[in-house]
N, C-alpha and C positions, 0 to 999 in steps of 0.2 A: 551222479553229477557232482556230488561233493568231492569225490576222489579226483575227478578231473580238475575241479577248481583248486584243490590242494596241490596238485602237480603243476599247475600253471602259476601259482603264487611263488614269486621269487624270494619274498621276504621269509616265508616259512621254510623254503628250501634251504636257505642260508642258516636259519635257526637249527634245522634238522641236522645239518652237517656239523654244527658246533657240538651237539649232544651226542653224535654217533659214537657208540662204544661206552658211554657213561650212563649207567642205569639210573643214577640219582637225578640227573638232569633230564632224562627222558620222561619222567613223570611230570616234571614241570612243563615240558613241551606239550604233552598230551592234555594237561589242564588248560593250557592256553587255547587249544582247539575247540573247546566246549561251546563258547558263544557263536562262533562262526560256522562250525561244522557239527551240528548236534547229532546227526545220524551216524557219522563217521566215528565220532567220539564215543557214542554208545557202544558201537561194535568193537572198538579198541578195548574198552573196559571189560566187556564180556570175555574177550579173548585173553586178556592179562589175568583175570580171575581164575582161569582154568589151571594155569601153571602153579599158582599157590595152593589150590585145593589138591592137586595131584601130588605135590611135594608132601603136604601134610599127611595125606593118605598113605604114601610110601613109607614115611617116617613112622607112622603108627604101626604098620604091619612089621617093619624091621624091628621095632621095639618089642612087639608081641612075640615074634620069632625068637629073639634073644632071650626073653624071660621065660617062655614057655618051652623049655627043652626037656629032654629025657632025664636030666639031672635035677630038674625042679618040677617033677610030676605031681607033687602033692599040693600045688597051688589051686585054691578054689577059684571060682568065677569072681567072687567078691575081692579076694586079694588081688587077682590079676587086674580087675578094674581099678583098684586103688593104685597099683603100680603104674598102669598106663596113664592114669590122671596125673600123677606126680611127674612122670617122665616126659610127658608132653606139654605140660604147663610152662609157659614162658614168663609168667609174672608172679611167681611165688616169692614171697618176701618174709623173712622171719621177724617176729615181733619180740625182740630180745627183752624189752622192758616188761612185757606181759608175762613171758616165760620166767623171768626173775621174780616177779611178784608171787607167782604160784609156788615157787620153789621154797621149801622150808629148810633152814639150816639146822643141821643135827650137831648139837654140842655135846661134848663128852661129859658125862655126869661125875666122873671121878676127877678130883683136883689134886694136883701134886704140888 
């Protein structure tokens, strides 16, 4: 019934035509559906989640195949797990200040 109501709503049809082909605005359109079409919105969310998880899975296996080749056969499971964690992480940031604090300068003992 919600789908029929959606198809008959001329305002939402116009909004959908505006966002057609623009992925960033499609999310906004789907968020606006939530109050008036809860069941349809829930189904859209489930469907959209499938694509993201499939992409991440394919990316992980591609990285695994690249790293675990016949030329790198001595990798242990622990090393491979660490490589995969670093290669698939999207929010790793270096803390340069902390790294500099831990680093000790080595000064030459001979003076000229």
